[in-house]
Residue, then its C-alpha position, 0 to 999 in steps of 0.5 A: m640154498n635153492g637145492g635145500d629148498s627143493v628138498t624141504r618142499s618135497a618132504g613127502k616125496s623122495p628127491i629121487r622122484s623129482r630128479w628122475g621120473c623113471a625111478s618113480t615109475l619103477r617104484h610104482i610098478g611093484h616088486e612082483r611085476m619087477t621080478f617077473f620082468v627081470a625073470f622074463l629078461a633073463v629068459m630072453i637073454q638065455n634064448l639069445v645066447l642059446m641061438a648064438t651058440r647054435l649058430y656058432h656051432r653050425v657055422i664055425v665048428w662044422e665049417d666043411d658043412w656050413m653051407f648045408g648046415l644053415w638051411r638043412q632042417s633034417g638029418s644029422p649035422q655031423t654027417s658031411a657030404h664028403p668024407 
């Protein structure tokens, strides 16, 4: 009975807002900022995946040159010191 009373008391508000405050803040932000935030998050995840792939290729794929490949900035990574 108490749950029903709380729903009728907050008739103008959504019951989600009374339970979780984060849902109401997400609603107040708006769709434009939400889509911008989602796009920004997707770009950051893409950058993290790209950096992890580069590090994987430097360390694992060129394993004979991994010590120099990590710190060398110039030169082609495929050229190894020893044939």
